[in-house]
C-alpha positions as CSV (number, residue, x, y, z in Angstrom):
1,M,-12.0,-33.6,14.9
2,A,-15.4,-32.6,16.2
3,T,-15.4,-31.7,19.9
4,L,-17.8,-31.1,22.8
5,Y,-16.5,-28.5,25.2
6,I,-17.7,-28.8,28.8
7,S,-17.2,-26.1,31.5
8,E,-18.3,-26.8,35.0
9,F,-19.6,-24.2,37.4
10,P,-20.6,-24.2,41.1
11,G,-23.6,-21.9,40.5
12,L,-24.9,-18.6,39.1
13,A,-22.9,-15.4,39.4
14,T,-23.9,-12.7,41.9
15,I,-23.5,-9.0,41.2
16,G,-23.7,-7.2,44.5
17,T,-26.8,-8.9,46.1
18,T,-28.4,-9.8,42.7
19,I,-28.2,-13.3,41.3
20,A,-27.3,-13.1,37.6
21,A,-28.7,-15.5,35.0
22,I,-25.1,-16.5,34.0
23,P,-22.6,-18.8,35.6
24,G,-19.9,-17.3,37.8
25,E,-16.4,-17.4,36.4
26,P,-14.0,-19.0,36.7
27,S,-15.1,-22.5,35.8
28,I,-14.1,-25.2,38.3
29,A,-13.3,-27.8,35.6
30,D,-13.1,-28.0,31.8
31,Q,-13.3,-31.0,29.6
32,A,-13.2,-31.6,25.8
33,I,-14.4,-34.9,24.4
34,A,-14.4,-36.1,20.8
35,I,-17.8,-36.4,19.0
36,G,-18.2,-39.3,16.7
37,A,-20.6,-42.0,15.4
38,G,-20.5,-43.8,18.8
39,S,-21.5,-42.5,22.3
40,V,-18.6,-41.1,24.4
41,Q,-18.8,-40.2,28.1
42,S,-17.2,-37.3,29.9
43,N,-15.4,-37.6,33.2
44,A,-17.7,-37.4,36.2
45,F,-18.6,-33.9,37.2
46,S,-16.9,-32.4,40.2
47,A,-18.6,-32.7,43.6
48,N,-19.1,-28.9,43.5
49,T,-20.6,-28.7,40.0
50,R,-24.2,-27.6,39.7
51,L,-24.1,-26.1,36.2
52,V,-22.4,-27.1,32.9
53,L,-21.9,-25.0,29.8
54,L,-21.8,-27.2,26.7
55,S,-20.6,-26.0,23.3
56,A,-20.0,-28.2,20.3
57,D,-18.5,-27.4,16.9
58,V,-20.9,-29.8,15.2
59,A,-24.5,-30.8,15.8
60,C,-24.7,-33.6,18.4
61,S,-27.0,-35.3,20.9
62,V,-26.3,-35.5,24.6
63,L,-27.6,-37.4,27.6
64,F,-26.9,-36.7,31.3
65,A,-26.8,-39.7,33.8
66,A,-24.5,-41.7,36.1
67,N,-23.6,-43.9,33.2
68,P,-25.1,-42.3,30.1
69,V,-25.1,-43.8,26.6
70,A,-26.2,-41.1,24.1
71,A,-28.3,-41.8,21.0
72,V,-29.4,-39.5,18.2
73,V,-32.9,-39.4,19.6
74,N,-31.6,-37.7,22.8
75,M,-31.4,-33.9,23.3
76,R,-29.8,-32.2,20.2
77,I,-27.2,-29.5,20.7
78,P,-26.7,-27.3,17.6
79,A,-23.2,-26.5,16.4
80,N,-21.6,-23.3,17.9
81,F,-24.6,-22.6,20.2
82,P,-23.5,-22.8,23.9
83,M,-26.1,-24.2,26.2
84,L,-26.3,-24.1,30.0
85,F,-27.7,-27.0,32.1
86,A,-28.3,-27.7,35.8
87,V,-26.7,-31.0,36.6
88,V,-26.2,-33.5,39.5
89,P,-22.6,-33.5,40.9
90,G,-20.8,-36.8,40.0
91,Q,-22.9,-37.5,37.0
92,K,-21.6,-37.5,33.4
93,V,-22.7,-36.3,30.0
94,A,-22.5,-38.6,26.9
95,V,-22.3,-37.3,23.3
96,I,-22.9,-38.7,19.9
97,A,-22.8,-37.0,16.4
98,N,-26.1,-35.9,15.0
99,T,-27.2,-34.0,11.9
């Protein structure tokens, strides 16, 4: 089964007084949703979520919104290439299979 893995973070990490260009661990929530021929939504992001790290084991398309419906023309995520996005708390991501 193809899966989109979602890790939610409150913001970027700090190292001493320097803000790093990576999310600060640990994640505050994690989700895994099936990727298929139809659009599937995640659960709503936590109220503290500002960044999400998406990783899929197959190519897929994603869309962020309050009630998203992903289509293959939306942003494509390549397989096995984690991508970081700034998001709005409470919103969701939808995913659909792509080639």
